[in-house]
C-alpha angles and dihedrals in degrees: 000000000000120000111262092231092047108048121192120270120231120217134183103231137189134201126230119242113277096037120122101251133017110234092211096046112110120246123237090259091056099257129115136220133253136179125239115202121196112199096213094051136056125285098286126162120204122189113231129186118271111273134183102307094206091056092047093050092047093050091046092051092051092049093048091050092051092050094041090244125149123275124250110242112242098190134053117268135198127250093261093051098047120116132155114264103214140345132203116224118246101051130073116267112065111010088351096302129114114251115259090218121028132180115253115263093232138011090249094060112133092225092065092051090051103039103046098052089044092054091046093050093047093050092047089053091046091050091051091050091050091048092050090048093051091044090056090051092050093047092049090048090051091051091050090048093052091047096048097034107032117192113254114256127214110208092187092055093045092050094047097039096096088057099034094048092065098062088040089057089049089051089055089048090054090051093049092048091052091048090052091047091049089053099048108022127079118267094252090059101040102035112111091232093057123101095247095050091046088056091049094047089051088063094042092052091046091054092049093048090048091056092050094048092047089059088065092056095253123119111277091227089076091062090049091050094049091048089056091050091049092046092056098043096051091054101253098114095090107127098166111177094016101073092116090053089053092051092047092052090052090050091050090054089052091049090051093051093048093049091050090048091052093048089048091064107099111201094204093050091046091052093047096045100024099128095043094045093048089049092051092045106043105039098050092040094052091046094050095044092048092049093049093047093051097043095044091049093056101029103033097028094233121156116252095257091050089049091053089047090053090048092053090052093050098044096062114105118227108248090189094061097037098046092046091054092045092053089054091049091049090058089053090045094236120156097000098122099072102035093257093145094054091044094053094044092048091047091049094048094047092046092051093045092051093046095047094046095049091043090058091049095049092043090053091050093049094051096037110128098194131091126286093275091054091049092051093048093043093088101044094044090049090051092052093047092048094048094048094045093046095049093049094049092044093052090047090054090054093063105023116096105025119251089239096053117119097235099033098136095046092050092046091053093048094049093045092050093048092045091052092047092050090049092057101040095034094053090057090049093055092044100252107100091166089073094060101073094040093049091051094050095045091050092056094042096051093044094044093049091053093046092054091059093061120095116281091246090066095070122195115220100172093106089051091053091048090050089052090050088052089058086065097039097043095077088041093055099044097040092050092051090048089049090065093062106093115181093201092067098028114117119214091215091059091051093048096047091041091054091048091049092049097047095047092048094048092048090051090049092053091052093051092043092056091047089051091060092065113123094020098116093242123127120241094266093052090046090052091051093050088049092049092053089071093061104079115085123181122100103057091037090058090054099041101034098076095035095091092047092049091049092048090052094047091050091041089234096162093173090066098049096094094048093047089049090053091052089051094050093050089047091056090049090052091054094047096046102039110029101064095034093047094049092047094050093047092052098043098043098044096083090050101043104032129063121238115235115232098191130065099253119116133212108325093224098043 
């Protein structure tokens, strides 16, 4: 029996050629032999079953280290490097003892073919076990770290992520497009210092600033506008050679807004609330336009027609701000019981349609180059052309493509966008620019009214596609209008008188809007909220504000530059002063002024 304090040592042994039995040779039952040496007994070798070779080698190495013995080689060696590992005294070899581990006599020895793959397999398995063990340790440590040190959460970012992620995706799209352009286009077109790339980076920066501003709870259009102002005043807004591209992008933004306004007109809601909607649209609009025309004539020294033009630009309500707020209120079920949502949307759409249409008429009259008779007939002829063109295009969109076509919605969107674009650019070509806006709006209204009469299964996604297109054109529109504000030529007197004109006109509009809600069946808080919804101004202003300046440049009407620039400056002031304040007031006052619906019914007019 071995001494308990001196346990037996286990060795992997081999037998020289010529001996009776190879220690490493496998038995018939698949096991192998080993030798057990007890230090207090004679040199006796006992065969034991084959065990985990990796464990045996590890234990042998530890024992050899403790007893200052040699180390068992774990890798193959060359002839020049070979040496016996260890020898036991009493037998010939080293100190008269046979070596416990000897090199095979020839490369074809069966022991080499058996031992080396076995060692490799065992060490692979051992490495996998060690990796799994360490992986478990790392995963447990990570779980403990997350439990004890949780990552900070931003509720505002999580709540706004569905909205913020869309412009962020567009920002990535812009970056990828520039990278592709840089790879395939000539250097003069893709270099960041070129005019085209400066124009592209204006939109990219506007999108990025819009995302940052939206995280603060303010409308993203303010960030886009400020980026355009910064871009111009640091000297980057030099788009030499691409002026026509800039004008075309502005026109596309105007086309997008007019198509959305036309599709937003619901024929059923208009018929049900026609008198009330007309009352809410006409009285406040006339009051605001008249106030702007009078004040701008005496404070800003604008002619009467230019004052009316400025009033039509300022009176338009921003559908982007209003609809965004209403969608948020709809989720909270505020104001759904009395049709307030439909009333506000219908009022906004009608107000924008009226402002855009009259703006086109007045703009055509101002820049008309004919005699007095031609100037007088400019408006009526433009109205007839716009109505006829819009009705024809709208009816065509009802039947082409077929409702059963595979790509109906995509083809509808493409045809509607091209029809609206042709209406705007073609009307200028024939000399009746007042027909452009009306033709675009009528096209969308006629087509949208027909599409709503189809079964619900035949969904219409044109408005969704137009809204997606606006995601691209929105930074274009606001950054380009901000780009026109140059501090070096900006007069403080113009800013001051423009702000006074704007504030007085808006205050007068709110008074007339509240008076127009009389007899509606709403309480005073609901009347006040409907009145407040006409306060934000941004989207239409961004599209109409630079239109007069672009037309003056294209016609080379140098005498009108200063007036068009004044209209643009007051437009920028309207966006800055009314858009964020209007959105903030609508959101904060809605829980106090509107009732929350407790049932599942939606707006009674929708």
